[in-house]
N, CA, C and O atoms as a Tripos MOL2 file, in Angstrom:
@<TRIPOS>MOLECULE
protein
  320   319    80     0     0
PROTEIN
NO_CHARGES

@<TRIPOS>ATOM
      1 N           8.3750   51.2440   85.3620 N.3       1 MET1
      2 CA          9.5780   50.2860   85.9860 C.3       1 MET1
      3 C           8.6450   48.9580   85.9290 C.2       1 MET1
      4 O           9.1490   47.9760   85.3830 O.2       1 MET1
      5 N           7.3750   48.8480   86.4270 N.am      2 PRO2
      6 CA          6.8440   47.6440   86.5810 C.3       2 PRO2
      7 C           6.6430   46.8480   84.9080 C.2       2 PRO2
      8 O           6.6120   45.6570   84.5990 O.2       2 PRO2
      9 N           6.5360   48.0690   84.0990 N.am      3 LYS3
     10 CA          5.9500   47.2310   82.9420 C.3       3 LYS3
     11 C           7.5200   46.7420   82.3270 C.2       3 LYS3
     12 O           7.5650   45.7410   81.6120 O.2       3 LYS3
     13 N           8.8480   47.5440   82.6650 N.am      4 ASP4
     14 CA         10.2080   46.8780   81.9870 C.3       4 ASP4
     15 C          10.2320   45.7930   83.1130 C.2       4 ASP4
     16 O          11.0490   44.9790   82.6830 O.2       4 ASP4
     17 N           9.8750   45.4320   84.0690 N.am      5 MET5
     18 CA         10.2960   44.3210   84.8520 C.3       5 MET5
     19 C           9.3120   43.2570   84.4230 C.2       5 MET5
     20 O           9.6430   42.0890   84.6320 O.2       5 MET5
     21 N           8.3650   43.4560   83.9570 N.am      6 ARG6
     22 CA          7.2930   42.3280   83.5210 C.3       6 ARG6
     23 C           7.9570   41.9610   81.9160 C.2       6 ARG6
     24 O           7.7450   40.8350   81.4650 O.2       6 ARG6
     25 N           8.7470   42.9480   81.1140 N.am      7 ILE7
     26 CA          9.3390   42.2520   80.1210 C.3       7 ILE7
     27 C          10.2930   41.4440   80.2140 C.2       7 ILE7
     28 O          10.4530   40.3870   79.6030 O.2       7 ILE7
     29 N          11.2000   42.1260   81.2890 N.am      8 LEU8
     30 CA         12.6220   41.3080   81.9370 C.3       8 LEU8
     31 C          12.2260   39.7760   81.9730 C.2       8 LEU8
     32 O          12.6510   38.7800   81.3860 O.2       8 LEU8
     33 N          11.1010   40.0370   83.0310 N.am      9 VAL9
     34 CA         10.7440   38.5250   83.3470 C.3       9 VAL9
     35 C          10.1370   37.5420   82.1980 C.2       9 VAL9
     36 O          10.2180   36.3160   82.2730 O.2       9 VAL9
     37 N           9.5930   38.1580   81.2560 N.am     10 ARG10
     38 CA          9.1160   37.2350   79.9720 C.3      10 ARG10
     39 C           9.9970   37.0050   79.2610 C.2      10 ARG10
     40 O           9.9340   35.9490   78.6320 O.2      10 ARG10
     41 N          11.2610   37.9630   79.0540 N.am     11 GLU11
     42 CA         12.4630   37.5710   78.0370 C.3      11 GLU11
     43 C          13.1130   36.3760   79.0200 C.2      11 GLU11
     44 O          13.4350   35.3410   78.4360 O.2      11 GLU11
     45 N          13.3050   36.4330   80.3030 N.am     12 ARG12
     46 CA         13.9850   35.4840   81.1020 C.3      12 ARG12
     47 C          13.1230   34.3530   81.0540 C.2      12 ARG12
     48 O          13.7860   33.3230   80.9270 O.2      12 ARG12
     49 N          11.8780   34.1500   81.1090 N.am     13 LEU13
     50 CA         11.3960   32.9230   80.7480 C.3      13 LEU13
     51 C          11.1040   32.1840   79.5270 C.2      13 LEU13
     52 O          10.7850   31.0160   79.3050 O.2      13 LEU13
     53 N          11.3100   33.2290   78.7880 N.am     14 VAL14
     54 CA         11.5140   32.4420   77.1940 C.3      14 VAL14
     55 C          12.9270   31.8630   77.1240 C.2      14 VAL14
     56 O          13.1860   30.8190   76.5240 O.2      14 VAL14
     57 N          13.7530   32.5490   77.7240 N.am     15 ALA15
     58 CA         15.0240   32.1940   77.4300 C.3      15 ALA15
     59 C          15.4800   30.8050   78.4680 C.2      15 ALA15
     60 O          16.6000   30.2940   78.4460 O.2      15 ALA15
     61 N          14.4660   30.4030   79.2530 N.am     16 GLY16
     62 CA         14.6140   29.1950   80.0320 C.3      16 GLY16
     63 C          14.9250   29.2320   81.3280 C.2      16 GLY16
     64 O          15.0030   28.1420   81.8940 O.2      16 GLY16
     65 N          15.1550   30.3560   82.0450 N.am     17 ASP17
     66 CA         15.5380   30.8470   83.1410 C.3      17 ASP17
     67 C          14.3660   30.1820   84.6360 C.2      17 ASP17
     68 O          13.1350   30.1430   84.6240 O.2      17 ASP17
     69 N          15.0860   29.8480   85.4970 N.am     18 SER18
     70 CA         13.8230   29.3780   86.4480 C.3      18 SER18
     71 C          13.6110   30.5130   87.4510 C.2      18 SER18
     72 O          14.1480   31.6170   87.5400 O.2      18 SER18
     73 N          12.9370   30.0830   87.9710 N.am     19 ASP19
     74 CA         12.0310   31.3060   89.2760 C.3      19 ASP19
     75 C          13.0660   32.0380   89.8750 C.2      19 ASP19
     76 O          13.1160   33.2670   89.8300 O.2      19 ASP19
     77 N          13.8550   31.3620   90.4080 N.am     20 GLU20
     78 CA         15.2330   31.8070   91.5840 C.3      20 GLU20
     79 C          16.2490   32.4570   90.6100 C.2      20 GLU20
     80 O          16.8650   33.4480   91.0020 O.2      20 GLU20
     81 N          16.4450   32.0100   89.4790 N.am     21 ALA21
     82 CA         17.4020   32.9520   88.4790 C.3      21 ALA21
     83 C          16.8420   34.1910   88.3020 C.2      21 ALA21
     84 O          17.4980   35.2080   88.5270 O.2      21 ALA21
     85 N          15.7140   34.2250   87.9280 N.am     22 ILE22
     86 CA         15.0660   35.6730   87.4830 C.3      22 ILE22
     87 C          14.9410   36.4500   88.6730 C.2      22 ILE22
     88 O          15.0110   37.6690   88.5130 O.2      22 ILE22
     89 N          14.7290   35.9110   90.1120 N.am     23 LEU23
     90 CA         14.5890   36.7080   91.0510 C.3      23 LEU23
     91 C          15.6720   37.2550   91.5070 C.2      23 LEU23
     92 O          15.7190   38.3800   92.0060 O.2      23 LEU23
     93 N          16.9520   36.2170   91.3140 N.am     24 ALA24
     94 CA         18.1610   36.7030   91.8630 C.3      24 ALA24
     95 C          18.6630   37.8200   90.7090 C.2      24 ALA24
     96 O          19.4510   38.6860   91.0880 O.2      24 ALA24
     97 N          18.2010   37.8130   89.2460 N.am     25 TYR25
     98 CA         18.7250   38.6880   88.5210 C.3      25 TYR25
     99 C          18.0500   40.1020   88.6980 C.2      25 TYR25
    100 O          18.6620   41.1480   88.4790 O.2      25 TYR25
    101 N          16.6660   40.0430   89.1380 N.am     26 LEU26
    102 CA         15.9090   41.2340   89.5150 C.3      26 LEU26
    103 C          16.4230   41.8930   90.7870 C.2      26 LEU26
    104 O          16.3610   43.1160   90.9170 O.2      26 LEU26
    105 N          16.9050   41.1360   91.6810 N.am     27 VAL27
    106 CA         17.3530   41.5710   92.7740 C.3      27 VAL27
    107 C          18.6780   42.2900   92.8140 C.2      27 VAL27
    108 O          19.0510   43.2410   93.5000 O.2      27 VAL27
    109 N          19.4350   41.3960   91.6620 N.am     28 ALA28
    110 CA         20.9310   42.0930   91.4790 C.3      28 ALA28
    111 C          20.9820   43.3800   90.7910 C.2      28 ALA28
    112 O          21.9180   44.1370   91.0470 O.2      28 ALA28
    113 N          19.7860   43.8300   89.6660 N.am     29 ARG29
    114 CA         19.7090   44.7400   89.0030 C.3      29 ARG29
    115 C          18.9840   45.6740   89.7370 C.2      29 ARG29
    116 O          19.3730   46.8230   89.5240 O.2      29 ARG29
    117 N          18.0040   45.5730   90.5810 N.am     30 TYR30
    118 CA         17.2520   46.6210   91.3740 C.3      30 TYR30
    119 C          17.4760   46.8390   92.7820 C.2      30 TYR30
    120 O          17.2060   47.9300   93.2840 O.2      30 TYR30
    121 N          17.9750   45.8310   93.4980 N.am     31 GLY31
    122 CA         18.1610   45.7110   94.7910 C.3      31 GLY31
    123 C          16.9580   44.9490   95.5500 C.2      31 GLY31
    124 O          15.9190   44.5200   95.0500 O.2      31 GLY31
    125 N          17.3250   44.9040   96.7130 N.am     32 ASP32
    126 CA         16.3770   44.1710   98.0100 C.3      32 ASP32
    127 C          15.0910   45.0530   97.7790 C.2      32 ASP32
    128 O          14.0010   44.4830   97.7360 O.2      32 ASP32
    129 N          15.1600   46.2160   97.6510 N.am     33 TYR33
    130 CA         13.8730   47.2750   97.6170 C.3      33 TYR33
    131 C          12.1800   46.8650   96.4900 C.2      33 TYR33
    132 O          11.0380   47.3040   96.6200 O.2      33 TYR33
    133 N          12.7650   45.8720   95.4680 N.am     34 ILE34
    134 CA         11.8160   45.4000   94.7400 C.3      34 ILE34
    135 C          10.7940   44.3270   95.3820 C.2      34 ILE34
    136 O           9.6080   44.2260   95.0690 O.2      34 ILE34
    137 N          11.5960   43.4050   96.5060 N.am     35 LEU35
    138 CA         11.0030   42.3590   97.0740 C.3      35 LEU35
    139 C           9.8650   42.8030   97.7630 C.2      35 LEU35
    140 O           9.8760   43.9900   98.0900 O.2      35 LEU35
    141 N           8.4110   41.8010   98.2030 N.am     36 LEU36
    142 CA          7.8300   42.1360   98.8510 C.3      36 LEU36
    143 C           8.1320   42.2560  100.3290 C.2      36 LEU36
    144 O           7.6950   43.1270  101.0820 O.2      36 LEU36
    145 N           8.8800   41.3300  100.6130 N.am     37 LYS37
    146 CA          9.4840   41.0490  102.0470 C.3      37 LYS37
    147 C          11.0890   40.9500  101.9100 C.2      37 LYS37
    148 O          11.7000   39.8880  101.7930 O.2      37 LYS37
    149 N          11.7500   42.4120  101.9490 N.am     38 PRO38
    150 CA         12.8430   42.2950  101.6320 C.3      38 PRO38
    151 C          13.6100   41.9640  102.9770 C.2      38 PRO38
    152 O          13.0510   42.2210  104.0430 O.2      38 PRO38
    153 N          15.1430   41.2810  102.9550 N.am     39 PRO39
    154 CA         15.5120   40.6870  104.2070 C.3      39 PRO39
    155 C          15.7850   42.2370  105.0420 C.2      39 PRO39
    156 O          15.7580   43.3840  104.5950 O.2      39 PRO39
    157 N          16.0700   41.6840  106.5210 N.am     40 VAL40
    158 CA         16.4970   42.7790  107.3350 C.3      40 VAL40
    159 C          17.9970   42.5780  107.2720 C.2      40 VAL40
    160 O          18.6610   41.6450  107.7220 O.2      40 VAL40
    161 N          18.4260   43.7730  106.5450 N.am     41 GLN41
    162 CA         19.8270   44.2400  106.6110 C.3      41 GLN41
    163 C          20.0380   45.6350  106.6980 C.2      41 GLN41
    164 O          19.0740   46.3550  106.4380 O.2      41 GLN41
    165 N          21.1560   46.1760  107.0270 N.am     42 THR42
    166 CA         21.4070   47.4450  107.3560 C.3      42 THR42
    167 C          20.7100   48.5350  106.1770 C.2      42 THR42
    168 O          20.1720   49.6070  106.4540 O.2      42 THR42
    169 N          20.8490   48.0470  105.0290 N.am     43 ASN43
    170 CA         20.6930   48.9940  103.8970 C.3      43 ASN43
    171 C          18.9750   48.8250  104.0260 C.2      43 ASN43
    172 O          18.3110   49.6870  103.4510 O.2      43 ASN43
    173 N          18.4060   47.9740  104.6060 N.am     44 THR44
    174 CA         17.0880   47.8140  104.4310 C.3      44 THR44
    175 C          16.1960   47.9710  105.7090 C.2      44 THR44
    176 O          15.0420   47.5800  105.8800 O.2      44 THR44
    177 N          17.0670   48.6740  106.6000 N.am     45 ALA45
    178 CA         16.7140   48.9810  107.9000 C.3      45 ALA45
    179 C          15.5720   49.9430  107.9340 C.2      45 ALA45
    180 O          14.6660   49.6330  108.7070 O.2      45 ALA45
    181 N          15.4170   51.1490  107.1910 N.am     46 PHE46
    182 CA         14.5400   51.7710  106.9890 C.3      46 PHE46
    183 C          13.4190   51.3240  106.6620 C.2      46 PHE46
    184 O          12.4120   51.7950  107.1910 O.2      46 PHE46
    185 N          13.3310   50.2720  105.6770 N.am     47 LEU47
    186 CA         12.1120   49.7490  105.2700 C.3      47 LEU47
    187 C          11.3040   49.4690  106.3310 C.2      47 LEU47
    188 O          10.1110   49.7600  106.4140 O.2      47 LEU47
    189 N          12.1200   48.7670  107.3320 N.am     48 TRP48
    190 CA         11.2270   47.8180  108.3200 C.3      48 TRP48
    191 C          11.1700   48.6620  109.4630 C.2      48 TRP48
    192 O          10.4390   48.2210  110.3500 O.2      48 TRP48
    193 N          11.7370   49.7640  109.7050 N.am     49 ALA49
    194 CA         11.3540   50.6280  110.8690 C.3      49 ALA49
    195 C          10.4210   51.8530  110.4740 C.2      49 ALA49
    196 O           9.8080   52.5360  111.2940 O.2      49 ALA49
    197 N          10.4060   52.0280  109.0890 N.am     50 ALA50
    198 CA          9.5280   53.0970  108.5820 C.3      50 ALA50
    199 C           7.9120   52.9910  109.2810 C.2      50 ALA50
    200 O           7.4070   54.0210  109.7280 O.2      50 ALA50
    201 N           7.3370   51.9870  109.3230 N.am     51 PRO51
    202 CA          5.9780   51.8950  109.6620 C.3      51 PRO51
    203 C           5.8190   52.3870  111.0360 C.2      51 PRO51
    204 O           4.8770   53.0990  111.3850 O.2      51 PRO51
    205 N           7.0050   51.8900  112.0010 N.am     52 ALA52
    206 CA          6.8670   52.2920  113.7240 C.3      52 ALA52
    207 C           7.0250   53.7850  113.6610 C.2      52 ALA52
    208 O           6.3650   54.6040  114.3010 O.2      52 ALA52
    209 N           7.9790   54.0250  112.8120 N.am     53 LEU53
    210 CA          8.3230   55.7820  112.8880 C.3      53 LEU53
    211 C           7.0770   56.4670  112.4600 C.2      53 LEU53
    212 O           6.6100   57.3770  113.1450 O.2      53 LEU53
    213 N           6.5580   56.1000  111.4380 N.am     54 ILE54
    214 CA          5.2790   56.8960  111.0850 C.3      54 ILE54
    215 C           4.3330   56.7400  112.0600 C.2      54 ILE54
    216 O           3.7620   57.7790  112.3930 O.2      54 ILE54
    217 N           4.0460   55.8460  112.5470 N.am     55 PHE55
    218 CA          3.1020   55.5320  113.9160 C.3      55 PHE55
    219 C           3.2240   56.3870  115.2230 C.2      55 PHE55
    220 O           2.3750   56.9400  115.9230 O.2      55 PHE55
    221 N           4.6300   56.2920  115.3020 N.am     56 ALA56
    222 CA          5.0660   57.0930  116.5950 C.3      56 ALA56
    223 C           4.9810   58.5980  116.4050 C.2      56 ALA56
    224 O           4.7910   59.3330  117.3750 O.2      56 ALA56
    225 N           5.1240   59.0790  115.1430 N.am     57 PHE57
    226 CA          4.6450   60.5250  114.4950 C.3      57 PHE57
    227 C           3.7730   61.0030  114.8410 C.2      57 PHE57
    228 O           3.6130   61.9940  115.5540 O.2      57 PHE57
    229 N           2.8610   60.0980  114.1950 N.am     58 ALA58
    230 CA          1.2600   60.5900  114.0490 C.3      58 ALA58
    231 C           0.7280   60.2700  115.3410 C.2      58 ALA58
    232 O          -0.2060   61.0020  115.6690 O.2      58 ALA58
    233 N           1.0900   59.2840  116.2670 N.am     59 ALA59
    234 CA          0.7320   59.3900  117.7950 C.3      59 ALA59
    235 C           1.2210   60.6360  118.6370 C.2      59 ALA59
    236 O           0.4260   61.2160  119.3760 O.2      59 ALA59
    237 N           2.6310   61.0720  118.5110 N.am     60 ALA60
    238 CA          2.7190   62.1550  118.7570 C.3      60 ALA60
    239 C           2.3460   63.4420  118.5280 C.2      60 ALA60
    240 O           2.4980   64.2920  119.4050 O.2      60 ALA60
    241 N           1.8370   63.7220  117.3740 N.am     61 ILE61
    242 CA          1.1650   64.5860  116.9490 C.3      61 ILE61
    243 C          -0.3900   64.7460  117.1950 C.2      61 ILE61
    244 O          -0.9260   65.8530  117.1430 O.2      61 ILE61
    245 N          -1.0840   63.5870  117.4630 N.am     62 ALA62
    246 CA         -2.4830   63.4550  118.1360 C.3      62 ALA62
    247 C          -2.3560   63.7820  119.4790 C.2      62 ALA62
    248 O          -3.3200   64.3180  120.0270 O.2      62 ALA62
    249 N          -1.3510   63.5590  120.1060 N.am     63 GLY63
    250 CA         -1.2550   63.8420  121.4670 C.3      63 GLY63
    251 C          -0.9110   64.9880  121.7270 C.2      63 GLY63
    252 O          -1.4760   65.3350  122.7650 O.2      63 GLY63
    253 N          -0.1670   65.8980  121.2610 N.am     64 PHE64
    254 CA         -0.0770   67.0140  121.0740 C.3      64 PHE64
    255 C          -1.2690   67.9810  120.8180 C.2      64 PHE64
    256 O          -1.5140   68.9700  121.5090 O.2      64 PHE64
    257 N          -2.1050   67.4910  119.5360 N.am     65 TYR65
    258 CA         -3.4190   67.9870  119.3990 C.3      65 TYR65
    259 C          -4.2910   68.1120  120.4860 C.2      65 TYR65
    260 O          -4.9010   69.1170  120.8520 O.2      65 TYR65
    261 N          -4.2880   67.0210  120.9490 N.am     66 LEU66
    262 CA         -5.4550   66.5410  122.2250 C.3      66 LEU66
    263 C          -5.3210   67.2320  123.4120 C.2      66 LEU66
    264 O          -6.2650   67.6230  124.0980 O.2      66 LEU66
    265 N          -3.7500   67.4370  123.7380 N.am     67 ALA67
    266 CA         -3.6690   68.2380  124.9030 C.3      67 ALA67
    267 C          -3.8500   69.6080  124.7300 C.2      67 ALA67
    268 O          -4.5060   70.2640  125.5390 O.2      67 ALA67
    269 N          -3.3020   70.1200  123.7020 N.am     68 ARG68
    270 CA         -3.7090   71.6550  123.5550 C.3      68 ARG68
    271 C          -5.4800   71.8150  123.3430 C.2      68 ARG68
    272 O          -6.0750   72.6450  124.0300 O.2      68 ARG68
    273 N          -6.0820   71.1220  122.5430 N.am     69 MET69
    274 CA         -7.4120   70.9600  122.8120 C.3      69 MET69
    275 C          -7.8990   71.0510  124.4150 C.2      69 MET69
    276 O          -8.6340   71.9810  124.7490 O.2      69 MET69
    277 N          -7.4900   70.1170  125.3290 N.am     70 ARG70
    278 CA         -8.0050   69.8930  126.4590 C.3      70 ARG70
    279 C          -7.4090   71.2020  127.2170 C.2      70 ARG70
    280 O          -8.0640   71.4240  128.2360 O.2      70 ARG70
    281 N          -6.4650   72.0350  127.0350 N.am     71 ARG71
    282 CA         -6.0680   73.0500  127.7670 C.3      71 ARG71
    283 C          -6.8650   74.3960  127.2830 C.2      71 ARG71
    284 O          -7.1160   75.3790  127.9800 O.2      71 ARG71
    285 N          -7.1610   74.2080  126.0520 N.am     72 ALA72
    286 CA         -8.1720   75.0640  125.5280 C.3      72 ALA72
    287 C          -9.4170   75.1970  126.2160 C.2      72 ALA72
    288 O          -9.8640   76.2760  126.6030 O.2      72 ALA72
    289 N         -10.0300   73.9700  126.3770 N.am     73 ASP73
    290 CA        -11.3150   73.7190  126.9410 C.3      73 ASP73
    291 C         -11.0260   74.4640  128.4020 C.2      73 ASP73
    292 O         -11.5390   75.5520  128.6650 O.2      73 ASP73
    293 N         -10.2410   73.8310  129.2240 N.am     74 ASN74
    294 CA         -9.9880   74.1400  130.7140 C.3      74 ASN74
    295 C          -9.7400   75.8750  130.5350 C.2      74 ASN74
    296 O         -10.2460   76.4640  131.4900 O.2      74 ASN74
    297 N          -9.1810   76.6670  129.6890 N.am     75 ASP75
    298 CA         -8.9050   77.9860  129.7510 C.3      75 ASP75
    299 C         -10.4030   78.5310  129.5170 C.2      75 ASP75
    300 O         -10.7710   79.4020  130.3050 O.2      75 ASP75
    301 N         -10.9890   78.2610  128.8710 N.am     76 ALA76
    302 CA        -12.7050   78.4890  128.4550 C.3      76 ALA76
    303 C         -13.4790   78.4160  129.6800 C.2      76 ALA76
    304 O         -14.0820   79.3970  130.1160 O.2      76 ALA76
    305 N         -13.4780   77.1860  130.2950 N.am     77 ALA77
    306 CA        -14.1180   77.1500  131.7450 C.3      77 ALA77
    307 C         -13.4450   77.8390  132.6440 C.2      77 ALA77
    308 O         -14.2260   78.0510  133.5710 O.2      77 ALA77
    309 N         -12.4700   78.2770  132.8550 N.am     78 ASP78
    310 CA        -11.7860   79.0790  133.8800 C.3      78 ASP78
    311 C         -12.4670   80.6810  133.4830 C.2      78 ASP78
    312 O         -12.7790   81.5060  134.3420 O.2      78 ASP78
    313 N         -12.5630   80.8250  132.4490 N.am     79 GLU79
    314 CA        -12.8590   82.2430  132.2100 C.3      79 GLU79
    315 C         -14.6380   82.3500  132.4650 C.2      79 GLU79
    316 O         -15.2750   83.4030  132.4660 O.2      79 GLU79
    317 N         -15.0550   81.3300  132.6190 N.am     80 ARG80
    318 CA        -16.5280   81.5970  132.8360 C.3      80 ARG80
    319 C         -16.8440   81.7750  134.2970 C.2      80 ARG80
    320 O         -18.0000   82.0010  134.6550 O.2      80 ARG80
@<TRIPOS>BOND
     1     1     2 1
     2     2     3 1
     3     3     4 2
     4     3     5 am
     5     5     6 1
     6     6     7 1
     7     7     8 2
     8     7     9 am
     9     9    10 1
    10    10    11 1
    11    11    12 2
    12    11    13 am
    13    13    14 1
    14    14    15 1
    15    15    16 2
    16    15    17 am
    17    17    18 1
    18    18    19 1
    19    19    20 2
    20    19    21 am
    21    21    22 1
    22    22    23 1
    23    23    24 2
    24    23    25 am
    25    25    26 1
    26    26    27 1
    27    27    28 2
    28    27    29 am
    29    29    30 1
    30    30    31 1
    31    31    32 2
    32    31    33 am
    33    33    34 1
    34    34    35 1
    35    35    36 2
    36    35    37 am
    37    37    38 1
    38    38    39 1
    39    39    40 2
    40    39    41 am
    41    41    42 1
    42    42    43 1
    43    43    44 2
    44    43    45 am
    45    45    46 1
    46    46    47 1
    47    47    48 2
    48    47    49 am
    49    49    50 1
    50    50    51 1
    51    51    52 2
    52    51    53 am
    53    53    54 1
    54    54    55 1
    55    55    56 2
    56    55    57 am
    57    57    58 1
    58    58    59 1
    59    59    60 2
    60    59    61 am
    61    61    62 1
    62    62    63 1
    63    63    64 2
    64    63    65 am
    65    65    66 1
    66    66    67 1
    67    67    68 2
    68    67    69 am
    69    69    70 1
    70    70    71 1
    71    71    72 2
    72    71    73 am
    73    73    74 1
    74    74    75 1
    75    75    76 2
    76    75    77 am
    77    77    78 1
    78    78    79 1
    79    79    80 2
    80    79    81 am
    81    81    82 1
    82    82    83 1
    83    83    84 2
    84    83    85 am
    85    85    86 1
    86    86    87 1
    87    87    88 2
    88    87    89 am
    89    89    90 1
    90    90    91 1
    91    91    92 2
    92    91    93 am
    93    93    94 1
    94    94    95 1
    95    95    96 2
    96    95    97 am
    97    97    98 1
    98    98    99 1
    99    99   100 2
   100    99   101 am
   101   101   102 1
   102   102   103 1
   103   103   104 2
   104   103   105 am
   105   105   106 1
   106   106   107 1
   107   107   108 2
   108   107   109 am
   109   109   110 1
   110   110   111 1
   111   111   112 2
   112   111   113 am
   113   113   114 1
   114   114   115 1
   115   115   116 2
   116   115   117 am
   117   117   118 1
   118   118   119 1
   119   119   120 2
   120   119   121 am
   121   121   122 1
   122   122   123 1
   123   123   124 2
   124   123   125 am
   125   125   126 1
   126   126   127 1
   127   127   128 2
   128   127   129 am
   129   129   130 1
   130   130   131 1
   131   131   132 2
   132   131   133 am
   133   133   134 1
   134   134   135 1
   135   135   136 2
   136   135   137 am
   137   137   138 1
   138   138   139 1
   139   139   140 2
   140   139   141 am
   141   141   142 1
   142   142   143 1
   143   143   144 2
   144   143   145 am
   145   145   146 1
   146   146   147 1
   147   147   148 2
   148   147   149 am
   149   149   150 1
   150   150   151 1
   151   151   152 2
   152   151   153 am
   153   153   154 1
   154   154   155 1
   155   155   156 2
   156   155   157 am
   157   157   158 1
   158   158   159 1
   159   159   160 2
   160   159   161 am
   161   161   162 1
   162   162   163 1
   163   163   164 2
   164   163   165 am
   165   165   166 1
   166   166   167 1
   167   167   168 2
   168   167   169 am
   169   169   170 1
   170   170   171 1
   171   171   172 2
   172   171   173 am
   173   173   174 1
   174   174   175 1
   175   175   176 2
   176   175   177 am
   177   177   178 1
   178   178   179 1
   179   179   180 2
   180   179   181 am
   181   181   182 1
   182   182   183 1
   183   183   184 2
   184   183   185 am
   185   185   186 1
   186   186   187 1
   187   187   188 2
   188   187   189 am
   189   189   190 1
   190   190   191 1
   191   191   192 2
   192   191   193 am
   193   193   194 1
   194   194   195 1
   195   195   196 2
   196   195   197 am
   197   197   198 1
   198   198   199 1
   199   199   200 2
   200   199   201 am
   201   201   202 1
   202   202   203 1
   203   203   204 2
   204   203   205 am
   205   205   206 1
   206   206   207 1
   207   207   208 2
   208   207   209 am
   209   209   210 1
   210   210   211 1
   211   211   212 2
   212   211   213 am
   213   213   214 1
   214   214   215 1
   215   215   216 2
   216   215   217 am
   217   217   218 1
   218   218   219 1
   219   219   220 2
   220   219   221 am
   221   221   222 1
   222   222   223 1
   223   223   224 2
   224   223   225 am
   225   225   226 1
   226   226   227 1
   227   227   228 2
   228   227   229 am
   229   229   230 1
   230   230   231 1
   231   231   232 2
   232   231   233 am
   233   233   234 1
   234   234   235 1
   235   235   236 2
   236   235   237 am
   237   237   238 1
   238   238   239 1
   239   239   240 2
   240   239   241 am
   241   241   242 1
   242   242   243 1
   243   243   244 2
   244   243   245 am
   245   245   246 1
   246   246   247 1
   247   247   248 2
   248   247   249 am
   249   249   250 1
   250   250   251 1
   251   251   252 2
   252   251   253 am
   253   253   254 1
   254   254   255 1
   255   255   256 2
   256   255   257 am
   257   257   258 1
   258   258   259 1
   259   259   260 2
   260   259   261 am
   261   261   262 1
   262   262   263 1
   263   263   264 2
   264   263   265 am
   265   265   266 1
   266   266   267 1
   267   267   268 2
   268   267   269 am
   269   269   270 1
   270   270   271 1
   271   271   272 2
   272   271   273 am
   273   273   274 1
   274   274   275 1
   275   275   276 2
   276   275   277 am
   277   277   278 1
   278   278   279 1
   279   279   280 2
   280   279   281 am
   281   281   282 1
   282   282   283 1
   283   283   284 2
   284   283   285 am
   285   285   286 1
   286   286   287 1
   287   287   288 2
   288   287   289 am
   289   289   290 1
   290   290   291 1
   291   291   292 2
   292   291   293 am
   293   293   294 1
   294   294   295 1
   295   295   296 2
   296   295   297 am
   297   297   298 1
   298   298   299 1
   299   299   300 2
   300   299   301 am
   301   301   302 1
   302   302   303 1
   303   303   304 2
   304   303   305 am
   305   305   306 1
   306   306   307 1
   307   307   308 2
   308   307   309 am
   309   309   310 1
   310   310   311 1
   311   311   312 2
   312   311   313 am
   313   313   314 1
   314   314   315 1
   315   315   316 2
   316   315   317 am
   317   317   318 1
   318   318   319 1
   319   319   320 2
@<TRIPOS>SUBSTRUCTURE
     1 MET1         2 RESIDUE 1 A MET
     2 PRO2         6 RESIDUE 1 A PRO
     3 LYS3        10 RESIDUE 1 A LYS
     4 ASP4        14 RESIDUE 1 A ASP
     5 MET5        18 RESIDUE 1 A MET
     6 ARG6        22 RESIDUE 1 A ARG
     7 ILE7        26 RESIDUE 1 A ILE
     8 LEU8        30 RESIDUE 1 A LEU
     9 VAL9        34 RESIDUE 1 A VAL
    10 ARG10       38 RESIDUE 1 A ARG
    11 GLU11       42 RESIDUE 1 A GLU
    12 ARG12       46 RESIDUE 1 A ARG
    13 LEU13       50 RESIDUE 1 A LEU
    14 VAL14       54 RESIDUE 1 A VAL
    15 ALA15       58 RESIDUE 1 A ALA
    16 GLY16       62 RESIDUE 1 A GLY
    17 ASP17       66 RESIDUE 1 A ASP
    18 SER18       70 RESIDUE 1 A SER
    19 ASP19       74 RESIDUE 1 A ASP
    20 GLU20       78 RESIDUE 1 A GLU
    21 ALA21       82 RESIDUE 1 A ALA
    22 ILE22       86 RESIDUE 1 A ILE
    23 LEU23       90 RESIDUE 1 A LEU
    24 ALA24       94 RESIDUE 1 A ALA
    25 TYR25       98 RESIDUE 1 A TYR
    26 LEU26      102 RESIDUE 1 A LEU
    27 VAL27      106 RESIDUE 1 A VAL
    28 ALA28      110 RESIDUE 1 A ALA
    29 ARG29      114 RESIDUE 1 A ARG
    30 TYR30      118 RESIDUE 1 A TYR
    31 GLY31      122 RESIDUE 1 A GLY
    32 ASP32      126 RESIDUE 1 A ASP
    33 TYR33      130 RESIDUE 1 A TYR
    34 ILE34      134 RESIDUE 1 A ILE
    35 LEU35      138 RESIDUE 1 A LEU
    36 LEU36      142 RESIDUE 1 A LEU
    37 LYS37      146 RESIDUE 1 A LYS
    38 PRO38      150 RESIDUE 1 A PRO
    39 PRO39      154 RESIDUE 1 A PRO
    40 VAL40      158 RESIDUE 1 A VAL
    41 GLN41      162 RESIDUE 1 A GLN
    42 THR42      166 RESIDUE 1 A THR
    43 ASN43      170 RESIDUE 1 A ASN
    44 THR44      174 RESIDUE 1 A THR
    45 ALA45      178 RESIDUE 1 A ALA
    46 PHE46      182 RESIDUE 1 A PHE
    47 LEU47      186 RESIDUE 1 A LEU
    48 TRP48      190 RESIDUE 1 A TRP
    49 ALA49      194 RESIDUE 1 A ALA
    50 ALA50      198 RESIDUE 1 A ALA
    51 PRO51      202 RESIDUE 1 A PRO
    52 ALA52      206 RESIDUE 1 A ALA
    53 LEU53      210 RESIDUE 1 A LEU
    54 ILE54      214 RESIDUE 1 A ILE
    55 PHE55      218 RESIDUE 1 A PHE
    56 ALA56      222 RESIDUE 1 A ALA
    57 PHE57      226 RESIDUE 1 A PHE
    58 ALA58      230 RESIDUE 1 A ALA
    59 ALA59      234 RESIDUE 1 A ALA
    60 ALA60      238 RESIDUE 1 A ALA
    61 ILE61      242 RESIDUE 1 A ILE
    62 ALA62      246 RESIDUE 1 A ALA
    63 GLY63      250 RESIDUE 1 A GLY
    64 PHE64      254 RESIDUE 1 A PHE
    65 TYR65      258 RESIDUE 1 A TYR
    66 LEU66      262 RESIDUE 1 A LEU
    67 ALA67      266 RESIDUE 1 A ALA
    68 ARG68      270 RESIDUE 1 A ARG
    69 MET69      274 RESIDUE 1 A MET
    70 ARG70      278 RESIDUE 1 A ARG
    71 ARG71      282 RESIDUE 1 A ARG
    72 ALA72      286 RESIDUE 1 A ALA
    73 ASP73      290 RESIDUE 1 A ASP
    74 ASN74      294 RESIDUE 1 A ASN
    75 ASP75      298 RESIDUE 1 A ASP
    76 ALA76      302 RESIDUE 1 A ALA
    77 ALA77      306 RESIDUE 1 A ALA
    78 ASP78      310 RESIDUE 1 A ASP
    79 GLU79      314 RESIDUE 1 A GLU
    80 ARG80      318 RESIDUE 1 A ARG
């Protein structure tokens, strides 16, 4: 897809389109997902929320793992 976009941009530039016109064309064809900073809308909400969700998921897994390890250490100390 990136190679296709380069070809499209080159064709549009040769045709004399402005940068804004080319960007509008690409967004109309591929959607807001191709932008480095997509607008905050309902259809792009997951893109904006994904980093926070991934971090929260990783923190929860790390918390459960650390709690389990601490519990195992305490159980091992109690058996001595």
